[in-house]
ZAKELUM-32206 format. One record per residue (C-alpha): residue in one letter; x, y, z. Coordinates in pm, 1 decimal. Example, Ala and Ser with C-alpha at 12.3 -4.5 7.8 and 13.67 -1.06 7.14 Angstrom:
2
[atom A,[1230.0,-450.0,780.0]]
[atom S,[1367.0,-106.0,714.0]]
end
This chain:
288
[atom M,[9041.3,15449.1,8029.5]]
[atom R,[9172.5,15144.7,7842.1]]
[atom L,[9124.4,15065.7,7475.6]]
[atom E,[8787.2,14925.2,7375.4]]
[atom P,[8717.9,14743.1,7045.2]]
[atom D,[8517.9,15046.5,6923.8]]
[atom C,[8831.0,15261.7,6963.8]]
[atom I,[9012.5,15081.7,6681.1]]
[atom P,[8794.2,15174.1,6379.2]]
[atom C,[8766.8,15524.7,6522.6]]
[atom A,[9146.3,15553.6,6534.5]]
[atom V,[9174.9,15436.3,6173.4]]
[atom R,[8908.6,15681.0,6051.3]]
[atom S,[9075.8,15965.6,6237.2]]
[atom A,[9413.8,15894.6,6077.1]]
[atom L,[9263.8,15872.5,5727.2]]
[atom R,[9062.3,16191.8,5781.1]]
[atom E,[9379.7,16380.1,5876.5]]
[atom A,[9550.9,16257.4,5560.1]]
[atom K,[9254.7,16353.0,5338.7]]
[atom I,[9229.3,16699.3,5492.3]]
[atom F,[9595.0,16762.1,5415.7]]
[atom T,[9632.4,16606.8,5069.5]]
[atom N,[9449.9,16441.3,4779.4]]
[atom N,[9743.4,16205.0,4724.1]]
[atom R,[9587.4,15858.0,4738.8]]
[atom E,[9925.6,15688.8,4775.9]]
[atom L,[9986.2,15887.1,5094.1]]
[atom H,[9637.3,15792.0,5212.7]]
[atom K,[9725.4,15424.9,5163.8]]
[atom K,[10057.5,15467.0,5342.7]]
[atom V,[9885.4,15635.3,5638.7]]
[atom L,[9641.1,15343.7,5663.1]]
[atom R,[9916.2,15081.1,5640.5]]
[atom E,[10126.6,15246.2,5910.7]]
[atom T,[9823.6,15307.3,6132.2]]
[atom L,[9729.0,14940.3,6115.6]]
[atom K,[10087.6,14840.5,6199.7]]
[atom I,[10081.2,15059.2,6509.7]]
[atom I,[9748.4,14912.2,6617.2]]
[atom M,[9864.1,14554.0,6564.3]]
[atom N,[10177.5,14616.5,6773.0]]
[atom S,[10001.2,14803.8,7052.8]]
[atom D,[9922.1,14687.6,7403.5]]
[atom W,[9546.9,14690.7,7445.4]]
[atom N,[9593.5,14778.5,7811.0]]
[atom E,[9703.6,15128.9,7712.3]]
[atom T,[9466.8,15421.6,7672.6]]
[atom S,[9310.4,15525.3,7344.3]]
[atom L,[9474.4,15865.8,7399.7]]
[atom N,[9823.2,15710.6,7400.6]]
[atom L,[9738.0,15511.2,7090.2]]
[atom G,[9621.7,15833.6,6927.8]]
[atom F,[9951.4,16003.4,7014.6]]
[atom K,[10146.2,15722.6,6843.1]]
[atom I,[9926.7,15718.0,6534.2]]
[atom H,[9909.6,16091.0,6472.7]]
[atom T,[10280.8,16144.7,6537.4]]
[atom K,[10338.8,15890.8,6259.9]]
[atom V,[10076.2,16049.1,6034.2]]
[atom R,[10240.1,16391.2,6062.6]]
[atom K,[10575.1,16238.9,5964.7]]
[atom I,[10425.5,16058.6,5663.8]]
[atom L,[10251.8,16375.3,5545.0]]
[atom G,[10561.7,16586.2,5604.0]]
[atom S,[10358.7,16841.7,5797.3]]
[atom K,[10405.6,16966.0,6151.0]]
[atom D,[10035.0,17052.8,6173.0]]
[atom P,[9804.2,16907.3,5903.5]]
[atom Y,[9503.8,17068.8,6075.1]]
[atom S,[9645.3,17422.8,6087.1]]
[atom R,[9401.2,17558.8,5825.5]]
[atom I,[9101.7,17384.0,5982.7]]
[atom K,[9190.8,17509.6,6330.1]]
[atom K,[9207.7,17868.6,6210.4]]
[atom E,[8872.0,17826.2,6036.5]]
[atom V,[8695.2,17689.7,6345.2]]
[atom N,[8856.7,17952.8,6568.6]]
[atom N,[8721.1,18220.8,6335.0]]
[atom L,[8382.4,18048.8,6317.0]]
[atom A,[8348.2,18053.1,6694.8]]
[atom L,[8482.1,18409.1,6723.6]]
[atom N,[8222.3,18525.1,6470.9]]
[atom M,[7949.8,18355.7,6676.6]]
[atom Y,[8084.3,18498.0,7003.5]]
[atom P,[7867.7,18817.9,7014.4]]
[atom E,[7553.4,18613.8,6948.0]]
[atom L,[7643.7,18356.0,7212.6]]
[atom K,[7726.9,18626.2,7466.1]]
[atom K,[7378.8,18773.3,7420.2]]
[atom I,[7225.7,18429.9,7481.9]]
[atom V,[7412.7,18412.0,7813.0]]
[atom E,[7319.6,18767.4,7915.1]]
[atom K,[6947.6,18704.9,7854.4]]
[atom S,[6935.4,18375.9,8045.7]]
[atom D,[6806.5,18326.3,8400.0]]
[atom D,[7110.0,18122.4,8509.5]]
[atom K,[7404.0,18272.3,8324.4]]
[atom V,[7657.6,18024.5,8462.2]]
[atom E,[7452.3,17723.8,8352.3]]
[atom T,[7391.1,17868.3,8006.9]]
[atom A,[7758.5,17954.5,7954.0]]
[atom L,[7849.6,17606.4,8076.4]]
[atom K,[7612.0,17444.4,7826.6]]
[atom L,[7760.9,17654.2,7546.7]]
[atom A,[8110.4,17549.6,7650.6]]
[atom I,[8003.3,17185.5,7630.6]]
[atom A,[7839.4,17251.7,7292.5]]
[atom G,[8181.2,17363.3,7172.2]]
[atom N,[8307.1,17011.8,7243.7]]
[atom I,[8138.7,16909.1,6915.8]]
[atom L,[8427.4,17075.8,6725.2]]
[atom D,[8628.0,16754.0,6730.8]]
[atom F,[8764.4,16617.9,6403.4]]
[atom A,[8869.0,16284.1,6553.2]]
[atom P,[8516.9,16132.3,6565.9]]
[atom Y,[8339.0,16384.3,6339.8]]
[atom E,[8398.4,16479.8,5979.0]]
[atom F,[8179.0,16790.8,5959.1]]
[atom P,[8089.6,16905.5,6313.9]]
[atom N,[7817.8,17172.1,6324.6]]
[atom L,[7857.4,17417.8,6612.3]]
[atom R,[7530.1,17602.9,6553.1]]
[atom K,[7325.3,17282.7,6567.4]]
[atom A,[7512.7,17177.3,6882.5]]
[atom V,[7430.4,17510.7,7047.9]]
[atom E,[7061.4,17475.1,6963.5]]
[atom K,[7064.9,17119.8,7096.7]]
[atom V,[7228.1,17183.4,7433.6]]
[atom L,[7015.1,17486.2,7516.5]]
[atom N,[6707.4,17265.1,7501.0]]
[atom E,[6845.7,16968.7,7694.5]]
[atom E,[6943.2,16885.0,8050.8]]
[atom F,[7265.5,16727.1,8169.0]]
[atom A,[7254.8,16346.4,8157.0]]
[atom V,[7507.2,16340.7,8443.8]]
[atom N,[7440.3,16647.5,8652.4]]
[atom D,[7677.2,16774.9,8921.7]]
[atom Y,[7603.1,17133.8,8823.3]]
[atom L,[7494.9,17261.6,9165.5]]
[atom I,[7817.0,17133.2,9323.7]]
[atom F,[8012.1,17288.4,9040.1]]
[atom K,[7846.6,17629.2,9063.7]]
[atom S,[7904.1,17645.9,9438.8]]
[atom K,[8271.4,17555.4,9411.7]]
[atom V,[8365.4,17748.5,9099.0]]
[atom L,[8229.0,18081.2,9222.0]]
[atom K,[8405.8,18049.4,9559.3]]
[atom S,[8741.8,17928.8,9427.5]]
[atom N,[9034.2,18162.9,9371.9]]
[atom T,[9247.9,17952.4,9137.5]]
[atom I,[9133.7,17745.2,8839.0]]
[atom L,[9321.4,17486.3,8634.7]]
[atom Y,[9143.4,17444.1,8299.8]]
[atom F,[9233.1,17161.7,8060.3]]
[atom L,[9125.6,17277.5,7714.0]]
[atom D,[9028.7,17050.2,7428.4]]
[atom N,[8972.0,17162.6,7068.9]]
[atom A,[9041.8,17473.1,6864.9]]
[atom G,[8722.4,17672.6,6816.7]]
[atom E,[8578.9,17520.1,7131.4]]
[atom I,[8818.6,17734.9,7331.1]]
[atom V,[8625.4,18049.0,7230.2]]
[atom L,[8326.9,17914.7,7423.5]]
[atom D,[8556.0,17826.8,7714.9]]
[atom K,[8665.1,18190.3,7713.7]]
[atom L,[8301.3,18306.3,7722.7]]
[atom F,[8240.1,18064.5,8009.4]]
[atom L,[8525.8,18201.2,8222.3]]
[atom E,[8428.1,18560.1,8144.6]]
[atom T,[8078.3,18476.4,8268.4]]
[atom L,[8213.9,18323.8,8588.2]]
[atom I,[8425.3,18632.1,8654.8]]
[atom R,[8124.7,18862.0,8609.0]]
[atom E,[7900.0,18647.5,8827.9]]
[atom R,[8149.9,18630.5,9115.9]]
[atom G,[8218.4,19002.9,9088.0]]
[atom E,[8598.8,18980.7,9080.2]]
[atom P,[8878.6,18816.6,8880.3]]
[atom Y,[9029.2,18485.6,8980.8]]
[atom R,[9367.4,18510.0,9146.0]]
[atom R,[9502.4,18266.6,8885.7]]
[atom I,[9362.1,18093.4,8577.0]]
[atom T,[9589.9,17827.0,8431.5]]
[atom W,[9493.9,17718.8,8080.6]]
[atom V,[9636.0,17383.6,7967.4]]
[atom V,[9677.8,17310.1,7596.5]]
[atom K,[9879.1,17062.5,7389.4]]
[atom G,[10245.7,17150.6,7353.9]]
[atom G,[10234.7,17058.6,6986.6]]
[atom P,[9981.9,16969.8,6717.2]]
[atom F,[9751.3,16672.9,6778.6]]
[atom I,[9452.0,16644.4,6543.7]]
[atom N,[9265.4,16975.7,6602.9]]
[atom D,[9343.4,17009.5,6974.3]]
[atom A,[9418.5,17362.7,7088.7]]
[atom T,[9781.3,17474.0,7115.3]]
[atom I,[9938.6,17788.0,7262.5]]
[atom E,[9899.9,17961.5,6925.3]]
[atom D,[9525.3,17892.5,6928.0]]
[atom A,[9486.0,18007.8,7288.8]]
[atom V,[9661.4,18337.0,7215.7]]
[atom Y,[9473.5,18382.4,6886.4]]
[atom V,[9134.1,18377.8,7060.4]]
[atom G,[9257.1,18589.4,7352.4]]
[atom L,[9261.3,18347.4,7645.1]]
[atom D,[9584.6,18505.8,7764.1]]
[atom K,[9400.2,18838.5,7797.3]]
[atom L,[9176.8,18719.1,8081.1]]
[atom P,[9301.2,18856.2,8416.2]]
[atom N,[9583.2,18660.6,8581.5]]
[atom S,[9595.2,18397.1,8307.1]]
[atom I,[9890.5,18173.2,8229.5]]
[atom I,[9921.3,17892.1,7973.0]]
[atom K,[10082.7,17553.6,8033.9]]
[atom T,[10128.6,17261.2,7796.4]]
[atom T,[10099.6,16884.9,7813.3]]
[atom S,[10254.8,16639.6,7570.0]]
[atom N,[10120.4,16566.4,7223.2]]
[atom G,[10321.7,16242.7,7222.0]]
[atom E,[10645.9,16403.6,7107.3]]
[atom E,[10951.9,16486.6,7316.5]]
[atom G,[10978.9,16840.2,7448.5]]
[atom T,[10611.1,16929.8,7418.3]]
[atom G,[10528.8,16908.0,7790.2]]
[atom P,[10465.9,16652.9,8064.5]]
[atom K,[10237.2,16358.5,7996.7]]
[atom P,[9876.4,16431.0,8095.8]]
[atom N,[9881.8,16167.0,8371.5]]
[atom S,[10229.5,16255.3,8503.2]]
[atom L,[10329.8,16350.1,8857.6]]
[atom E,[10396.5,16705.7,8741.6]]
[atom V,[10039.9,16744.2,8613.7]]
[atom R,[9907.0,16598.5,8939.6]]
[atom K,[10097.7,16873.1,9123.1]]
[atom W,[9923.3,17132.1,8907.2]]
[atom I,[9588.7,16986.3,9014.9]]
[atom R,[9680.8,16995.4,9383.1]]
[atom N,[9802.5,17355.5,9352.6]]
[atom H,[9466.0,17488.0,9228.9]]
[atom D,[9137.9,17520.4,9414.3]]
[atom I,[8941.1,17363.5,9131.0]]
[atom T,[9019.2,17178.5,8807.7]]
[atom I,[8802.4,17173.0,8496.0]]
[atom S,[8863.4,16910.3,8228.4]]
[atom K,[8706.5,16946.2,7884.3]]
[atom G,[8646.4,16659.5,7644.5]]
[atom Q,[8698.2,16285.9,7618.4]]
[atom G,[9076.1,16283.9,7576.5]]
[atom N,[9134.5,16477.5,7897.2]]
[atom F,[8885.2,16254.7,8077.6]]
[atom E,[9077.3,15944.8,7968.6]]
[atom A,[9400.8,16093.1,8105.7]]
[atom L,[9261.4,16235.3,8430.8]]
[atom E,[8968.2,16011.2,8526.5]]
[atom E,[9144.2,15873.3,8835.8]]
[atom E,[9230.4,16216.1,8978.9]]
[atom K,[9025.4,16389.2,9249.8]]
[atom N,[8860.7,16731.5,9270.5]]
[atom I,[8808.5,16756.9,8893.3]]
[atom F,[8493.9,16854.4,8707.9]]
[atom F,[8468.0,16671.2,8376.7]]
[atom L,[8272.0,16865.5,8114.6]]
[atom L,[8203.1,16683.9,7790.6]]
[atom M,[7963.6,16551.6,7534.6]]
[atom A,[7962.8,16170.9,7507.7]]
[atom K,[8069.1,16117.1,7147.4]]
[atom C,[8113.2,15739.7,7137.9]]
[atom Y,[7976.8,15425.6,7298.1]]
[atom P,[8282.9,15350.8,7517.9]]
[atom I,[8258.2,15693.1,7686.5]]
[atom A,[7878.1,15681.3,7697.4]]
[atom N,[7897.4,15340.8,7867.9]]
[atom V,[8137.2,15471.6,8133.5]]
[atom F,[7887.6,15740.5,8231.7]]
[atom R,[7579.2,15526.6,8159.2]]
[atom V,[7439.9,15781.2,7915.3]]
[atom K,[7351.6,15788.1,7545.5]]
[atom P,[7594.7,15915.3,7281.7]]
[atom G,[7543.6,16288.3,7228.3]]
[atom E,[7433.7,16362.6,7584.1]]
[atom M,[7595.3,16628.3,7806.9]]
[atom I,[7796.8,16542.2,8114.9]]
[atom I,[7917.0,16744.9,8410.8]]
[atom K,[8073.8,16501.6,8655.3]]
[atom Y,[8260.2,16578.9,8976.7]]
[atom S,[8539.8,16335.6,9054.2]]
[atom T,[8564.4,16289.9,9430.4]]
end
């Protein structure tokens, strides 16, 4: 997905928010804004907003002198979701369609995104999704395929959200009556806003699910993994029975690939327009 005009103010707000979360130093805030605007002015508007985000936030981390400005926030939202986990598990267990309910909760977790949101509220998102239907609804195709598949490639999005992804996979395993032969979790190979990293995945216990492995894709820096739209990542997709992609960033990187289920909440007008939905609505879309 290429840059849209609405992506630019969002990118600027995201950079400033990262600086404010890390420090109260107004001079650093100003420097972050100046350098962000330089990057935007020198960028090719035919690139994706994800690539622009990689450039901006790599620069922001250097300006702030921090490898991971969101480290405290990520731990907080991981703990928030872990504390809610028993309550959410009960909601799934009491539901008529456990897979659908766990799926909705996993999409609710997509609200824990500090790029577009300043104070995301997971509890309100959970209440919202449980009372709404999917605006784009390929759920029946998904349920049929995901319960029959033996290997899953799962592109994770944000810290905190990954706790609900864990609950979702645990539900799938129970409903199919046996573990998957392989679950491959994909996280960022280094910090990028509040996206999940290996440390987050291990912290919430994703590596404890049967036959799980963790792979990484690039955060825009060398040595952090292959680019999300690289040939290597395409091989991963072909080598799994089914691929699940969470969130807008992964959609932007993978939208042209086949046999992927995109699970997300439309958080901005450019994404909402792609799917012909309203901002805030839930999407489960099968890419054929």
